[in-house]
N, C-alpha and C positions, 0 to 999 in steps of 0.2 A: 292821643297823637294829634301832633302839631302838622300843618298843612304842607310843610315842606316835607314831611315823611310819607305824605299821600302824593306827593308829586313824585318823590324819587321812587314809591312802587310804582306808579305809570309807564316813569321813564326806563325802570328796570324792564318792565313787562313788554316796551316797544324794542329795548335792546335783544332780549332773548328771542322776541319773534322774528328781528332782523338775523338773529344767528340760527334758528331754525329754518328759515328760508334759506340761508346759505348752506346748510345741512342737507336740505331739500335737494337743491338745485346740484349739489356734489353727490347726492343720493349716499350719504351718511347713513349709520344707525342712529335712532336716537332723536330725528327730525320730531318725530310726532309728539315723544315725551316733551321735549323744548317748547313745541307750540302749547301745550296742554298747561305748561305751568307758566307761560307767559299770560294766556289768556287768564288763568285764575288768578295771576296777580293783577291784572288789569280789571277784574269783578272785583276783587275783594278793594282795590283803590276806588273804584266807582261808589261802591257800597258805603265805604268809609268817609267819601266826600259829599255824598248826600246826606250821611248822618251827619257830619259836622255842620253842613248848612242849616239844617233843621234844627240843631241843639244850639246854635249860636243866637244869643239874645239881640244882637244888631248885625243882620246878615251883610251889611255894606263893610263890615270889618274880617270878611274871611280871610284876605291875605294878611292880617294882622295878628290873627291868633296863633 
C-alpha cells in the first residue's frame, strides 16, 4: 500500500467524522455507526502508516514511497 492510500484513508475517516457530527446535531439515525466507521478507518490508517515507516529502508523517503 502506498502512502497516498494511507492519506486517503485518513481523509475519508475525517470526512465521515464530520458527517457523523452533522447527523448527531440534526438528530438523525446512524450517527453512532458513522462515528464508529470513521474511527476504525483512522485507526487502520494510523497502524498502516506506522508499519510503513518501520518497514522502509530509508525513513526519509516516506513521501516518495
